[in-house]
C-alpha positions in Angstrom: 10.0 4.6 -14.2 8.3 5.6 -17.6 8.9 9.5 -18.9 5.1 10.1 -18.1 5.3 9.0 -14.5 9.1 10.7 -14.5 7.3 14.1 -15.3 4.4 13.7 -13.2 6.8 12.7 -9.9 8.9 15.8 -10.9 5.9 18.5 -12.1 6.2 20.8 -8.9 10.2 21.0 -9.4 9.6 21.3 -12.9 7.4 24.5 -12.9 9.3 26.4 -10.0 12.9 25.6 -11.6 11.5 27.2 -14.9 10.0 29.7 -12.9 13.5 30.1 -11.6 15.4 30.5 -14.7 13.1 32.7 -16.4 13.5 35.2 -13.5 17.4 35.0 -13.5 17.1 35.1 -17.5 15.4 38.5 -16.8 17.7 39.5 -14.5 20.8 38.3 -16.7 19.3 39.9 -20.1 17.7 43.3 -19.1 20.9 45.0 -17.8 22.0 44.9 -21.8 20.1 46.8 -24.3 19.4 45.8 -27.9 21.4 49.2 -28.4 24.4 47.5 -26.6 24.0 44.4 -28.9 24.0 46.5 -32.1 27.1 48.4 -31.0 29.3 45.5 -29.8 30.9 45.0 -33.4 32.3 48.7 -33.2 32.9 48.2 -29.2 35.2 46.4 -27.0 32.5 44.0 -26.5 31.9 40.4 -26.5 28.5 38.8 -26.7 26.8 35.4 -27.4 23.4 34.0 -27.7 22.3 30.3 -28.0 20.1 27.5 -26.5 21.0 24.2 -25.5 20.3 21.0 -23.0 21.5 20.7 -19.8 21.5 17.5 -17.0 21.6 18.5 -13.4 21.9 16.4 -10.2 22.1 17.8 -6.5 21.1 17.5 -3.0 18.1 19.3 -2.3 20.0 21.6 0.4 23.2 21.4 1.6 22.4 19.0 4.8 20.0 16.7 3.0 20.5 13.0 2.4 17.9 13.3 -0.5 18.9 13.8 -4.1 17.2 15.2 -7.2 18.0 15.1 -10.9 16.7 16.7 -14.0 16.7 17.5 -17.8 16.0 21.2 -18.8 16.4 23.4 -21.5 19.3 25.4 -21.0 19.7 29.2 -22.3 23.0 30.3 -23.5 24.2 34.2 -22.9 27.4 35.6 -22.1 28.5 39.7 -22.4 31.7 41.1 -21.4 32.8 44.8 -21.7 35.1 46.9 -19.9 32.7 47.1 -17.0 30.4 44.5 -16.8 30.3 40.6 -17.5 27.5 38.2 -17.7 29.3 34.5 -18.1 28.0 31.7 -15.6 27.6 34.5 -13.3 27.2 38.7 -13.0 30.0 40.9 -12.7 30.0 44.8 -12.5 33.5 46.1 -11.9 32.6 49.1 -9.8 36.4 49.4 -9.1 39.2 48.1 -11.4 42.8 48.6 -10.8 46.1 46.5 -11.2 45.9 45.1 -7.8 42.5 45.0 -6.6 38.6 44.9 -8.2 35.2 45.6 -6.6 32.7 44.1 -8.3 29.1 42.1 -7.3 28.9 38.6 -6.5 25.9 36.6 -7.0 24.6 32.9 -5.7 21.6 31.0 -5.6 19.8 27.9 -4.3 16.7 26.1 -5.5 13.7 25.6 -3.9 12.8 22.6 -1.9 9.5 20.6 -1.4 9.7 19.7 2.3 7.7 16.4 1.6 10.6 15.2 -0.9 13.0 15.0 1.9 13.2 12.7 5.0 14.4 15.1 7.8 12.0 18.2 6.8 8.9 16.2 6.5 5.7 18.2 7.7 7.9 21.2 7.9 7.4 24.3 5.5 8.9 24.1 2.3 12.0 26.2 1.1 11.7 28.7 -1.3 13.9 30.1 -4.0 17.2 31.3 -2.2 19.0 34.5 -4.3 22.4 36.2 -2.9 23.9 39.4 -3.9 26.2 42.0 -2.9 29.8 43.8 -3.2 33.0 41.7 -3.6 36.8 42.7 -3.0 39.1 41.0 -5.1 42.9 41.0 -4.8 44.6 40.3 -8.0 47.7 37.5 -7.3 49.3 37.8 -10.9 49.1 39.9 -13.9 46.1 38.5 -15.7 46.0 41.4 -18.4 49.6 39.5 -19.6 48.2 36.3 -20.0 45.3 34.1 -19.9 45.9 32.5 -16.1 43.9 34.4 -13.6 44.7 34.1 -9.7 43.0 36.1 -7.2 41.8 35.8 -3.5 38.0 37.1 -3.2 36.3 38.3 -0.5 32.3 38.3 -1.4 29.7 39.8 1.4 26.5 38.9 0.2 22.6 39.6 1.6 20.4 37.0 0.9 16.9 36.9 0.0 13.7 34.1 -0.4 10.5 34.1 -2.7 7.7 32.2 -3.5 7.3 34.7 -6.2 4.7 36.2 -4.7 7.0 37.8 -1.4 10.3 38.2 -0.6 12.0 38.1 2.8 15.4 38.6 3.9 17.2 36.1 5.8 20.7 37.9 6.6 24.2 37.6 5.0 27.0 35.3 4.0 30.9 35.8 3.9 32.6 33.8 1.5 36.4 34.1 1.4 38.0 32.2 -1.2 40.8 31.5 -3.8 39.9 31.3 -7.4 42.1 30.1 -10.5 40.8 30.6 -14.2 42.6 29.9 -17.7 40.3 31.9 -20.2 40.1 30.9 -23.7 42.5 32.2 -26.3 40.0 34.4 -28.6 36.6 32.8 -29.2 37.2 28.8 -29.2 38.7 26.4 -26.9 38.9 25.8 -23.3 37.8 27.8 -20.6 37.8 27.0 -17.3 37.8 27.9 -13.3 38.4 26.2 -9.7 37.4 27.7 -6.7 38.1 26.9 -3.2 37.5 28.7 0.3 35.2 28.7 3.6 31.9 30.3 4.3 30.4 32.0 7.3 26.7 32.9 7.6 24.5 35.2 10.2 22.2 33.6 12.4 19.3 34.1 10.4 20.8 32.5 7.2 21.5 29.3 9.0 18.2 29.7 10.9 16.2 29.3 7.7 17.5 26.2 6.3 18.6 24.5 10.1 16.4 25.6 12.6 13.5 23.2 14.1 11.1 25.3 15.7 9.0 23.7 18.6 5.9 23.1 17.0 7.8 21.0 14.2 9.5 19.1 16.9 9.3 15.0 17.2 11.3 12.4 19.1 13.3 12.0 15.7 13.7 15.7 15.3 14.3 17.7 17.9 14.1 21.5 18.7 17.0 23.2 17.2 18.4 26.9 17.4 21.0 28.1 14.8 24.3 30.2 15.5 25.6 32.7 13.4 29.4 31.8 12.4 31.3 29.1 10.3 29.3 27.8 7.5 31.8 25.0 6.1 34.3 24.8 3.2 33.4 24.7 -0.6 35.2 23.9 -3.9 33.8 24.6 -7.2 35.0 23.9 -10.7 33.4 24.6 -14.0 34.7 24.4 -17.4 33.8 25.1 -21.1 34.7 24.4 -24.4 33.6 26.2 -27.4 33.6 25.5 -31.4 32.6 27.7 -34.0 28.9 26.7 -33.2 28.8 24.9 -29.8 29.5 25.0 -26.3 30.1 22.1 -24.0 30.1 23.0 -20.5 29.8 21.0 -17.0 30.3 22.2 -13.4 30.6 20.7 -10.0 30.1 22.5 -6.5 30.8 20.4 -3.3 30.4 22.1 0.3 31.4 20.2 3.3 29.4 21.0 6.6 32.0 19.8 8.9 32.7 22.2 12.0 29.6 24.2 10.7 27.8 26.1 13.9 24.6 24.4 12.6 26.2 20.6 12.2 24.2 19.3 15.2 21.0 20.5 13.7 18.5 17.3 13.0 18.2 18.6 9.5 21.8 18.1 8.5 21.4 14.5 7.6 24.6 14.5 5.7 27.5 16.6 5.9 28.5 16.8 2.1 26.6 18.6 -0.5 27.0 18.2 -4.3 25.8 19.8 -7.1 26.7 18.8 -10.5 25.7 19.7 -13.9 26.9 19.0 -17.7 25.4 20.0 -20.7 25.8 21.8 -24.1 24.7 24.9 -26.5 24.1 25.7 -29.5 25.3 29.4 -30.4 23.1 30.8 -33.2 24.1 34.8 -32.7 27.7 36.2 -31.5 29.6 39.3 -31.9 32.3 37.1 -33.4 30.2 36.6 -36.5 
């Protein structure tokens, strides 16, 4: 397929992904004021600003057989202070002790054009989904004395969907998990994190992705109504390696739907879900400079 045909075939996806990235970038950057960045040299604050390129491949939604891939410019921004952190995610340390941390957990799913899937042909599209909520984290080692961090996390997140004109709530997600992370020494080197856990969702959350209303039922796609409860198991791994001016990064997300309450939905064609990404960023401004 030529590059022109590829862009044309994915025009709608590119447009929606760029909308998502713009919205998420605003959410990330807005909490950090210009004055905070200017004071970073004198305060215990670390920040980096850059731009790069990322390649991504993913199943359209957990349970979908169809996959997609795209390459996009990838902005790079990190910010770390005593009470707030942006680094491939957002953390706001509401409570921090030697044993327990209470902060904010967030996640997302990309929008899906139902015409791009086999199972959802003729059904409504899936909008961008965002999740956010509190997370209680139990520290399993003394991360202050070394660069290895082990913890048991219990995030509870409310979920919303939006087509950028309206916003609707679709329930909540509970995701107890263990995480193991190794952070780089100083401003250079390797930084990686591994997470393993299970997921539970409310009925509304499962229904948004896996219900088949009677008006959309066909002989091959019978009507289905989801229940709340177990939503599968998950694995995540992400790493980055930084030099003076560049960060090379990769991540992998895997979710198994085996045993999930919606496992028998006709929209669950494949019980394995993956989201892969790899890329690099050029750092053109940093508190380390």
